[in-house]
PATOR-855706 format. One record per atom (N, C-alpha, C): residue number from 1; atom name; z, x, y. Coordinates in steps of 0.05 Angstrom, whole numbers, plus 5000, padded with zeros to 4 digits. Example, Ala and Ser with C-alpha at 12.3 -4.5 7.8 and 13.67 -1.06 7.14 Angstrom:
BEGIN
SITE pos site    z    x    y
SITE   1    N 5156 5264 4886
SITE   1   CA 5156 5246 4910
SITE   1    C 5156 5264 4934
SITE   2    N 5142 5257 4955
SITE   2   CA 5143 5273 4979
SITE   2    C 5157 5258 5001
This chain:
BEGIN
SITE pos site    z    x    y
SITE   1    N 2411 6316 8211
SITE   1   CA 2418 6317 8183
SITE   1    C 2440 6338 8180
SITE   2    N 2459 6332 8162
SITE   2   CA 2481 6350 8157
SITE   2    C 2473 6373 8138
SITE   3    N 2493 6387 8129
SITE   3   CA 2488 6410 8112
SITE   3    C 2489 6402 8082
SITE   4    N 2469 6411 8066
SITE   4   CA 2469 6406 8038
SITE   4    C 2468 6433 8024
SITE   5    N 2487 6439 8007
SITE   5   CA 2488 6465 7994
SITE   5    C 2499 6463 7965
SITE   6    N 2489 6481 7948
SITE   6   CA 2499 6483 7921
SITE   6    C 2526 6497 7922
SITE   7    N 2547 6485 7910
SITE   7   CA 2573 6498 7910
SITE   7    C 2581 6509 7883
SITE   8    N 2569 6499 7862
SITE   8   CA 2576 6509 7835
SITE   8    C 2553 6502 7816
SITE   9    N 2550 6519 7796
SITE   9   CA 2529 6515 7776
SITE   9    C 2537 6528 7750
SITE  10    N 2533 6514 7728
SITE  10   CA 2538 6525 7702
SITE  10    C 2517 6546 7695
SITE  11    N 2522 6563 7676
SITE  11   CA 2503 6584 7668
SITE  11    C 2486 6573 7645
SITE  12    N 2468 6555 7651
SITE  12   CA 2450 6543 7631
SITE  12    C 2423 6557 7632
SITE  13    N 2414 6565 7609
SITE  13   CA 2388 6580 7607
SITE  13    C 2364 6561 7608
SITE  14    N 2368 6536 7601
SITE  14   CA 2346 6517 7599
SITE  14    C 2351 6493 7616
SITE  15    N 2357 6496 7642
SITE  15   CA 2362 6473 7659
SITE  15    C 2336 6457 7662
SITE  16    N 2339 6430 7662
SITE  16   CA 2315 6413 7663
SITE  16    C 2302 6411 7691
SITE  17    N 2315 6422 7711
SITE  17   CA 2304 6422 7738
SITE  17    C 2314 6447 7753
SITE  18    N 2300 6454 7774
SITE  18   CA 2309 6477 7790
SITE  18    C 2327 6467 7813
SITE  19    N 2342 6486 7824
SITE  19   CA 2358 6480 7847
SITE  19    C 2341 6469 7870
SITE  20    N 2318 6480 7874
SITE  20   CA 2300 6471 7895
SITE  20    C 2291 6442 7891
SITE  21    N 2285 6435 7865
SITE  21   CA 2277 6407 7860
SITE  21    C 2300 6388 7867
SITE  22    N 2324 6395 7859
SITE  22   CA 2347 6377 7864
SITE  22    C 2352 6375 7894
SITE  23    N 2352 6397 7908
SITE  23   CA 2356 6397 7937
SITE  23    C 2334 6381 7952
SITE  24    N 2310 6383 7942
SITE  24   CA 2288 6368 7954
SITE  24    C 2293 6338 7951
SITE  25    N 2301 6329 7927
SITE  25   CA 2307 6301 7922
SITE  25    C 2329 6292 7941
SITE  26    N 2350 6307 7943
SITE  26   CA 2373 6299 7960
SITE  26    C 2364 6298 7989
SITE  27    N 2350 6318 7999
SITE  27   CA 2342 6318 8027
SITE  27    C 2323 6296 8033
SITE  28    N 2305 6288 8015
SITE  28   CA 2286 6266 8019
SITE  28    C 2300 6239 8021
SITE  29    N 2324 6237 8008
SITE  29   CA 2338 6211 8007
SITE  29    C 2366 6214 8020
SITE  30    N 2369 6232 8037
SITE  30   CA 2395 6239 8050
SITE  30    C 2409 6215 8063
SITE  31    N 2393 6198 8076
SITE  31   CA 2405 6176 8091
SITE  31    C 2415 6153 8075
SITE  32    N 2409 6153 8049
SITE  32   CA 2418 6130 8032
SITE  32    C 2448 6130 8029
SITE  33    N 2459 6106 8025
SITE  33   CA 2487 6104 8019
SITE  33    C 2493 6118 7992
SITE  34    N 2517 6128 7987
SITE  34   CA 2523 6144 7963
SITE  34    C 2513 6132 7937
SITE  35    N 2519 6106 7932
SITE  35   CA 2510 6094 7906
SITE  35    C 2480 6094 7904
SITE  36    N 2466 6086 7925
SITE  36   CA 2437 6086 7924
SITE  36    C 2426 6115 7921
SITE  37    N 2439 6134 7933
SITE  37   CA 2431 6162 7931
SITE  37    C 2433 6172 7902
SITE  38    N 2455 6167 7889
SITE  38   CA 2458 6177 7862
SITE  38    C 2439 6162 7842
SITE  39    N 2434 6137 7848
SITE  39   CA 2414 6122 7832
SITE  39    C 2386 6135 7835
SITE  40    N 2379 6142 7860
SITE  40   CA 2353 6154 7865
SITE  40    C 2351 6182 7852
SITE  41    N 2373 6197 7854
SITE  41   CA 2373 6224 7841
SITE  41    C 2368 6220 7811
SITE  42    N 2383 6202 7798
SITE  42   CA 2380 6197 7770
SITE  42    C 2351 6189 7763
SITE  43    N 2340 6171 7778
SITE  43   CA 2312 6162 7773
SITE  43    C 2292 6186 7775
SITE  44    N 2295 6202 7796
SITE  44   CA 2277 6225 7800
SITE  44    C 2280 6246 7778
SITE  45    N 2305 6252 7770
SITE  45   CA 2310 6271 7749
SITE  45    C 2299 6261 7722
SITE  46    N 2302 6235 7717
SITE  46   CA 2291 6224 7692
SITE  46    C 2261 6228 7691
SITE  47    N 2247 6227 7714
SITE  47   CA 2218 6231 7714
SITE  47    C 2212 6261 7709
SITE  48    N 2230 6279 7716
SITE  48   CA 2225 6308 7712
SITE  48    C 2229 6315 7682
SITE  49    N 2249 6303 7669
SITE  49   CA 2255 6310 7641
SITE  49    C 2263 6286 7625
SITE  50    N 2247 6280 7605
SITE  50   CA 2254 6258 7587
SITE  50    C 2270 6269 7563
SITE  51    N 2274 6295 7562
SITE  51   CA 2289 6308 7540
SITE  51    C 2318 6312 7546
SITE  52    N 2327 6301 7568
SITE  52   CA 2355 6304 7576
SITE  52    C 2367 6277 7584
SITE  53    N 2393 6274 7581
SITE  53   CA 2408 6251 7592
SITE  53    C 2423 6262 7616
SITE  54    N 2425 6246 7637
SITE  54   CA 2438 6255 7661
SITE  54    C 2461 6237 7668
SITE  55    N 2483 6250 7678
SITE  55   CA 2506 6236 7688
SITE  55    C 2509 6247 7717
SITE  56    N 2511 6229 7736
SITE  56   CA 2513 6237 7764
SITE  56    C 2539 6225 7775
SITE  57    N 2556 6242 7785
SITE  57   CA 2582 6234 7796
SITE  57    C 2582 6239 7826
SITE  58    N 2592 6220 7841
SITE  58   CA 2594 6223 7870
SITE  58    C 2623 6220 7878
SITE  59    N 2633 6240 7893
SITE  59   CA 2660 6238 7905
SITE  59    C 2656 6237 7935
SITE  60    N 2665 6215 7947
SITE  60   CA 2662 6211 7976
SITE  60    C 2688 6219 7990
SITE  61    N 2686 6236 8010
SITE  61   CA 2710 6244 8025
SITE  61    C 2707 6236 8054
SITE  62    N 2727 6224 8065
SITE  62   CA 2727 6216 8093
SITE  62    C 2754 6223 8104
SITE  63    N 2754 6240 8125
SITE  63   CA 2779 6249 8137
SITE  63    C 2778 6239 8166
SITE  64    N 2799 6225 8174
SITE  64   CA 2800 6212 8200
SITE  64    C 2809 6231 8223
SITE  65    N 2819 6254 8216
SITE  65   CA 2828 6272 8237
SITE  65    C 2820 6301 8230
SITE  66    N 2810 6316 8249
SITE  66   CA 2802 6343 8244
SITE  66    C 2826 6362 8241
SITE  67    N 2850 6352 8245
SITE  67   CA 2874 6368 8243
SITE  67    C 2885 6370 8214
SITE  68    N 2872 6357 8196
SITE  68   CA 2881 6357 8168
SITE  68    C 2866 6379 8153
SITE  69    N 2882 6394 8138
SITE  69   CA 2870 6415 8121
SITE  69    C 2866 6403 8093
SITE  70    N 2841 6396 8086
SITE  70   CA 2835 6383 8061
SITE  70    C 2826 6403 8040
SITE  71    N 2839 6403 8018
SITE  71   CA 2832 6420 7996
SITE  71    C 2830 6403 7971
SITE  72    N 2807 6402 7959
SITE  72   CA 2802 6385 7935
SITE  72    C 2794 6404 7913
SITE  73    N 2808 6402 7890
SITE  73   CA 2801 6417 7866
SITE  73    C 2798 6398 7843
SITE  74    N 2776 6401 7828
SITE  74   CA 2772 6385 7805
SITE  74    C 2764 6404 7782
SITE  75    N 2771 6396 7758
SITE  75   CA 2764 6411 7734
SITE  75    C 2753 6391 7713
SITE  76    N 2737 6401 7695
SITE  76   CA 2729 6385 7672
SITE  76    C 2724 6404 7649
SITE  77    N 2724 6393 7625
SITE  77   CA 2718 6408 7601
SITE  77    C 2696 6394 7587
SITE  78    N 2676 6409 7578
SITE  78   CA 2654 6397 7562
SITE  78    C 2650 6414 7538
SITE  79    N 2646 6401 7515
SITE  79   CA 2639 6415 7491
SITE  79    C 2609 6409 7486
SITE  80    N 2593 6428 7493
SITE  80   CA 2564 6424 7492
SITE  80    C 2551 6451 7486
SITE  81    N 2525 6450 7483
SITE  81   CA 2509 6475 7479
SITE  81    C 2504 6487 7506
SITE  82    N 2518 6509 7513
SITE  82   CA 2515 6521 7540
SITE  82    C 2487 6531 7546
SITE  83    N 2471 6536 7527
SITE  83   CA 2444 6546 7533
SITE  83    C 2425 6523 7540
SITE  84    N 2432 6497 7534
SITE  84   CA 2415 6475 7539
SITE  84    C 2428 6454 7557
SITE  85    N 2454 6452 7558
SITE  85   CA 2468 6432 7573
SITE  85    C 2482 6445 7597
SITE  86    N 2488 6430 7618
SITE  86   CA 2501 6442 7640
SITE  86    C 2507 6423 7663
SITE  87    N 2514 6434 7686
SITE  87   CA 2520 6417 7709
SITE  87    C 2516 6434 7735
SITE  88    N 2513 6419 7756
SITE  88   CA 2510 6431 7783
SITE  88    C 2524 6413 7803
SITE  89    N 2538 6425 7822
SITE  89   CA 2552 6410 7843
SITE  89    C 2539 6416 7870
SITE  90    N 2534 6395 7885
SITE  90   CA 2522 6398 7912
SITE  90    C 2541 6385 7932
SITE  91    N 2546 6398 7954
SITE  91   CA 2563 6387 7975
SITE  91    C 2544 6378 7998
SITE  92    N 2549 6354 8007
SITE  92   CA 2534 6343 8030
SITE  92    C 2554 6338 8052
SITE  93    N 2551 6352 8074
SITE  93   CA 2567 6346 8098
SITE  93    C 2551 6327 8115
SITE  94    N 2559 6302 8117
SITE  94   CA 2544 6282 8131
SITE  94    C 2546 6286 8161
SITE  95    N 2526 6276 8175
SITE  95   CA 2526 6277 8205
SITE  95    C 2551 6263 8215
SITE  96    N 2562 6274 8236
SITE  96   CA 2586 6262 8247
SITE  96    C 2581 6241 8269
SITE  97    N 2556 6239 8279
SITE  97   CA 2551 6219 8299
SITE  97    C 2539 6194 8287
SITE  98    N 2546 6172 8298
SITE  98   CA 2537 6146 8287
SITE  98    C 2508 6140 8292
SITE  99    N 2494 6157 8307
SITE  99   CA 2466 6152 8313
SITE  99    C 2447 6164 8292
SITE 100    N 2459 6177 8271
SITE 100   CA 2442 6188 8250
SITE 100    C 2428 6166 8234
SITE 101    N 2405 6172 8222
SITE 101   CA 2390 6152 8208
SITE 101    C 2406 6142 8184
SITE 102    N 2403 6116 8179
SITE 102   CA 2416 6105 8155
SITE 102    C 2398 6084 8143
SITE 103    N 2403 6079 8118
SITE 103   CA 2386 6059 8104
SITE 103    C 2396 6031 8110
SITE 104    N 2379 6012 8108
SITE 104   CA 2388 5984 8112
SITE 104    C 2409 5977 8091
SITE 105    N 2428 5962 8098
SITE 105   CA 2449 5954 8079
SITE 105    C 2449 5924 8076
SITE 106    N 2457 5915 8052
SITE 106   CA 2460 5887 8048
SITE 106    C 2485 5877 8061
SITE 107    N 2487 5851 8063
SITE 107   CA 2510 5840 8077
SITE 107    C 2536 5845 8062
SITE 108    N 2535 5851 8036
SITE 108   CA 2559 5856 8020
SITE 108    C 2569 5885 8022
SITE 109    N 2552 5902 8033
SITE 109   CA 2560 5931 8035
SITE 109    C 2576 5935 8060
SITE 110    N 2596 5952 8058
SITE 110   CA 2612 5960 8081
SITE 110    C 2597 5982 8096
SITE 111    N 2593 5978 8122
SITE 111   CA 2579 5998 8138
SITE 111    C 2601 6013 8153
SITE 112    N 2600 6040 8150
SITE 112   CA 2620 6057 8163
SITE 112    C 2607 6072 8185
SITE 113    N 2620 6073 8208
SITE 113   CA 2611 6089 8230
SITE 113    C 2631 6111 8235
SITE 114    N 2621 6135 8237
SITE 114   CA 2638 6158 8242
SITE 114    C 2646 6160 8271
SITE 115    N 2671 6166 8276
SITE 115   CA 2679 6171 8303
SITE 115    C 2679 6201 8307
SITE 116    N 2684 6210 8331
SITE 116   CA 2683 6239 8336
SITE 116    C 2705 6254 8322
SITE 117    N 2725 6240 8312
SITE 117   CA 2747 6253 8297
SITE 117    C 2745 6248 8267
SITE 118    N 2722 6240 8257
SITE 118   CA 2718 6234 8229
SITE 118    C 2700 6255 8216
SITE 119    N 2709 6266 8194
SITE 119   CA 2691 6284 8178
SITE 119    C 2685 6269 8153
SITE 120    N 2659 6270 8145
SITE 120   CA 2651 6257 8121
SITE 120    C 2635 6277 8104
SITE 121    N 2640 6276 8078
SITE 121   CA 2625 6294 8059
SITE 121    C 2623 6280 8032
SITE 122    N 2603 6288 8018
SITE 122   CA 2599 6278 7990
SITE 122    C 2598 6303 7972
SITE 123    N 2610 6301 7949
SITE 123   CA 2606 6320 7928
SITE 123    C 2591 6306 7906
SITE 124    N 2567 6316 7900
SITE 124   CA 2550 6305 7879
SITE 124    C 2550 6325 7856
SITE 125    N 2557 6315 7832
SITE 125   CA 2556 6332 7809
SITE 125    C 2536 6320 7789
SITE 126    N 2517 6335 7781
SITE 126   CA 2497 6326 7762
SITE 126    C 2502 6341 7736
SITE 127    N 2506 6326 7714
SITE 127   CA 2510 6337 7687
SITE 127    C 2485 6330 7672
SITE 128    N 2476 6349 7655
SITE 128   CA 2453 6343 7637
SITE 128    C 2460 6352 7609
SITE 129    N 2450 6335 7590
SITE 129   CA 2454 6341 7562
SITE 129    C 2427 6338 7548
SITE 130    N 2420 6358 7533
SITE 130   CA 2395 6359 7519
SITE 130    C 2397 6340 7495
SITE 131    N 2376 6324 7491
SITE 131   CA 2376 6305 7468
SITE 131    C 2355 6313 7448
């Protein structure tokens, strides 16, 4: 399994879940394809808090050569109640070998196999808004 780490978090006083809860969900479903993973995260977070709405964004990065210096910067603006609403970003560095576990895929899904010169990562951002 690759590395999963929190890279950014808003200063929310009333977050609906802990960092540990989110990391546990991600680690339990690590092998899922990105779309299935964010659907599972949303389902599990909805069970934790019915008083929040969740938006989960996934950015998939795939670099074909280790010689590329990749720098990604994103920004967003939200007008919300900072004591109740917030966001957290998690970076997942996926395994680089094609023998890592993966979920079954349907015939319509594209299956990608990493070569030794391929780096793959996901940035998952979870936003929550108190209702």
